[in-house]
C-alpha positions in Angstrom: -0.2 23.3 5.4 -2.6 26.2 5.7 -4.6 27.5 2.3 -3.5 30.3 2.1 -5.9 31.6 -1.4 -8.8 29.1 -0.3 -9.3 31.0 2.7 -8.6 34.4 1.6 -11.7 33.1 -0.9 -14.0 31.0 1.5 -14.2 34.2 3.3 -15.2 36.9 0.1 -12.2 39.0 0.4 -9.4 39.1 -2.9 -6.8 37.4 -4.1 -3.8 39.1 -5.9 -1.8 37.6 -8.2 1.3 37.9 -10.2 2.2 36.8 -13.8 5.8 36.6 -13.4 7.4 35.4 -16.8 10.9 35.3 -16.1 13.1 32.1 -15.6 14.8 34.7 -12.9 15.5 33.4 -9.4 16.5 36.8 -8.5 13.0 38.1 -10.0 11.3 34.7 -7.9 12.6 35.9 -4.9 11.7 39.7 -4.8 7.9 38.8 -5.7 8.0 36.4 -3.3 8.7 39.3 -0.7 6.1 41.2 -2.6 3.3 41.2 -0.6 1.5 38.5 -3.3 -0.9 35.6 -2.5 0.5 33.6 -5.5 2.7 34.2 -8.2 1.4 31.7 -11.2 4.6 31.7 -13.3 3.7 31.1 -17.4 5.7 27.6 -18.6 3.3 28.3 -21.9 3.5 31.9 -23.6 7.0 32.5 -23.5 10.1 30.3 -23.7 11.3 29.1 -20.2 10.0 25.2 -19.3 9.3 23.0 -16.7 13.1 22.4 -16.3 13.8 26.1 -16.0 11.3 26.6 -13.9 12.8 24.5 -11.4 16.9 26.1 -11.4 
């Protein structure tokens, strides 16, 4: 599997990341199609935990 983020960093290009604090599958799908290079799911600062991230 290609590591897109590492390839961008190695070529000197910026990486666009989104910080997601919602556990909504709909929000995750919308963000996945929004052109971000990566999405960070925040499991530390809110009400979400690992179980919520898997749903």
